[in-house]
C-alpha positions in Angstrom: 0.6 -1.9 -16.7 0.5 -2.8 -13.0 1.0 -0.3 -10.3 1.9 -0.7 -6.9 1.2 1.8 -3.7 3.0 1.2 -0.8 3.8 3.3 2.2 3.4 3.9 5.8 -0.4 3.4 6.7 -2.4 6.0 6.6 -0.5 7.7 3.1 -3.8 7.1 1.2 -2.6 3.8 -0.5 -6.5 2.5 -0.6 -8.0 5.4 -1.2 -5.7 6.9 -3.7 -5.7 3.0 -5.1 -9.5 2.9 -5.5 -9.1 6.2 -7.6 -6.2 5.5 -9.7 -8.1 2.2 -10.8 -11.2 4.1 -11.8 -9.5 6.7 -14.0 -7.8 4.3 -15.8 -10.5 1.8 -16.0 -8.1 -0.9 -14.3 -9.2 -3.8 -11.3 -7.5 -2.4 -7.9 -6.9 -5.0 -5.2 -6.2 -4.2 -1.4 -4.0 -6.8 -0.3 -5.1 -6.3 3.4 -8.4 -6.4 2.3 -7.9 -9.9 0.3 -6.0 -10.9 3.8 -8.5 -10.2 5.7 -10.8 -11.9 3.9 -9.2 -15.2 2.6 -8.8 -15.2 6.4 -12.2 -14.3 7.2 -10.6 -12.2 10.3 -9.8 -8.9 10.8 -5.7 -7.7 10.6 -6.0 -7.4 14.4 -7.7 -10.7 14.7 -4.7 -12.2 12.6 -1.9 -10.7 14.5 -3.9 -11.6 17.8 -4.2 -15.4 16.5 -1.1 -16.0 14.0 0.9 -13.1 15.8 3.4 -10.8 13.3 4.6 -13.4 11.8 1.4 -14.9 10.4 0.0 -12.2 9.0 3.6 -11.8 7.5 3.0 -15.1 6.1 -0.6 -14.6 4.5 0.7 -11.1 3.1 3.8 -13.2 0.7 1.7 -15.7 -0.4 -0.9 -13.4 -1.6 1.6 -10.7 -3.1 2.9 -14.3 -4.6 0.3 -15.3 -6.1 -0.8 -11.6 -7.7 3.0 -10.9 -8.7 2.2 -12.6 -12.6 -1.0 -9.8 -12.8 -1.0 -7.2 -15.4 -3.2 -4.2 -15.5 -4.4 -3.4 -12.6 -3.2 -1.2 -9.3 -2.5 -3.1 -6.2 -2.8 -1.3 -2.7 0.0 -3.2 -0.1 0.1 -3.2 3.6 2.8 -0.9 5.0 5.5 -3.2 5.8 4.8 -5.6 2.8 7.8 -4.4 0.9 10.3 -4.8 3.7 9.9 -8.3 2.9 12.9 -9.1 -0.2 10.9 -11.7 -1.9 7.7 -9.6 -1.5 9.8 -6.2 -3.0 11.1 -8.7 -5.8 7.2 -10.1 -6.4 5.6 -6.1 -6.2 8.5 -4.6 -8.4 8.6 -7.4 -11.2 6.1 -5.9 -13.9 5.2 -2.9 -12.0 5.5 0.8 -11.3 6.3 1.0 -7.6 4.9 4.6 -5.9 5.2 5.5 -2.6 3.1 7.1 -0.8 4.6 9.2 2.1 3.1 11.7 4.9 4.4 13.7 7.6 4.1 11.7 11.1 1.5 13.9 12.8 -0.9 13.7 9.5 -0.8 9.7 9.9 -1.2 10.0 13.5 -4.3 12.4 12.9 -5.7 10.2 9.4 -5.6 7.4 12.2 -7.3 8.9 14.6 -8.2 6.4 17.4 -7.9 3.5 15.0 -7.6 0.1 17.3 -7.5 -2.3 14.4 -3.3 -0.9 14.0 -1.6 -3.6 15.9 1.8 -1.8 15.0 0.9 1.0 16.6 -0.3 -0.5 20.0 1.8 1.5 21.8 1.7 4.7 24.7 2.9 7.0 22.0 1.9 6.5 19.3 3.5 9.2 17.2 7.0 8.1 18.4 6.1 4.4 17.3 5.2 6.1 13.9 8.4 7.5 13.8 9.9 4.3 14.6 8.7 2.7 12.1 9.0 5.7 9.5 12.6 5.1 10.7 12.9 1.5 9.6 11.0 0.9 6.6 12.7 4.6 4.9 15.0 2.1 3.2 12.2 0.1 1.8 10.1 3.1 0.9 13.1 4.5 -1.1 13.6 1.9 -3.9 10.1 3.3 -5.5 10.1 4.6 -8.6 8.1 7.7 -7.6 7.8 9.5 -3.8 4.5 11.0 -3.4 4.0 14.0 -0.5 0.2 12.9 0.3 0.4 15.5 4.3 -1.6 18.8 2.2 -2.6 17.0 -1.4 -6.1 15.7 -2.8 -6.3 12.7 -4.0 -7.1 13.9 -7.5 -3.8 15.7 -7.9 -2.2 12.4 -6.4 -3.6 10.3 -8.9 -2.7 13.0 -11.4 0.8 12.5 -10.6 0.6 9.0 -10.6 -0.8 8.9 -14.4 1.5 11.4 -15.7 4.4 9.6 -14.5 3.1 6.1 -16.4 2.3 8.5 -19.3 -1.3 7.3 -19.0 -3.5 10.1 -20.2 -7.1 8.6 -19.7 -9.3 5.9 -18.8 -9.2 3.2 -21.6 -6.0 4.0 -22.4 -4.3 0.2 -20.8 -5.5 -3.3 -21.8 -7.6 -4.3 -19.3 -6.9 -7.8 -20.3 -4.6 -9.9 -18.0 
């Protein structure tokens, strides 16, 4: 069982992914963290030195490399699913879960985080709304969407576990 979490930045993919993987006793892969580790740079530094296209190339390569993984939980970057090749690779043998949140909640969660290159704008809330509108069709392809604005992490994890039909840790073969 491979569960892929997608959705906009600040919707809880990393936090929920870690907890879900722990609950199901599965490995957790945070793609943004893996890209930073491989590049030995932060995402902001990658954007500064290689542009968004360089970051997206790295992201596409990493997603292709994890496409055949099984029995894991993967958290994607917010724009990963926009690339059709990424979408195919992420969906392969996976349950695709999109986490969503209200734009004002996203802004509050992100705070003044300067490490978000796509939100460098005088009006961050307007930019969040713009990106959400652009990404909506890609996010709507998920098998399950969960609103995270006023929802506890455990409740979100419970909903995912219920959806995939896994009731407790140890119910999954953790071999690759």
